[in-house]
C-alpha positions, 0 to 999 in steps of 0.5 A: 500500500502506498503512503498518502500523497500530499500536494504541495501548496504553491508559495503564492497560495501560501501568501493567499492563505496568510492574507485570508487568515489575517483578514479573519483576525483583523475582523475579530480584532476590529469589530470584537475588541478595538472598535466594537459596534455601539448600536448592534450586538458585537456577536451580530457584527462578528457574525456578519464580518467573520462567518462569510470568511469562514465559508470557503473552509468547506472548499479548503481541500482545493486551495485554489478554489477556496482562495477564489471564493475568498477573493470574491468575498474580499470585494465586499471587505475592500468596499468596507475598507474604502468606506471606513477609510473615507468616513471614519478617521478613527478607524483609518489604519484598520481600514487601510490594513483591510484594503491591503489584505484584500488587494493582496488576495486578489493579486495572489489569485492573479499571480496563481493563474496558469496562463497558456501561451498563444500559438504562433 
């Protein structure tokens, strides 16, 4: 019987996984500890901000697919970061971290695409 094979994760996808994890941690720190919501329960805000980022874990066996889903979801977080950077001066640094992480996720997806050479 052969030992189970492990598929190596490309370095670019490791960066994507790191950005994904940091985005989850950022949401937890931002909305759960640093700037908790005043008008809504913290658990609800964390549910809205963190749970969607956990859903791609269902596809984690295929790292590229999981990162694709995170990349699609990160568009919402990018918009949130831009909005907060513009309208909430006290949260500007957190918003910029969110923007950088989401742009990093999109960049990882672009860098991980296998391009076919056009025939000459």
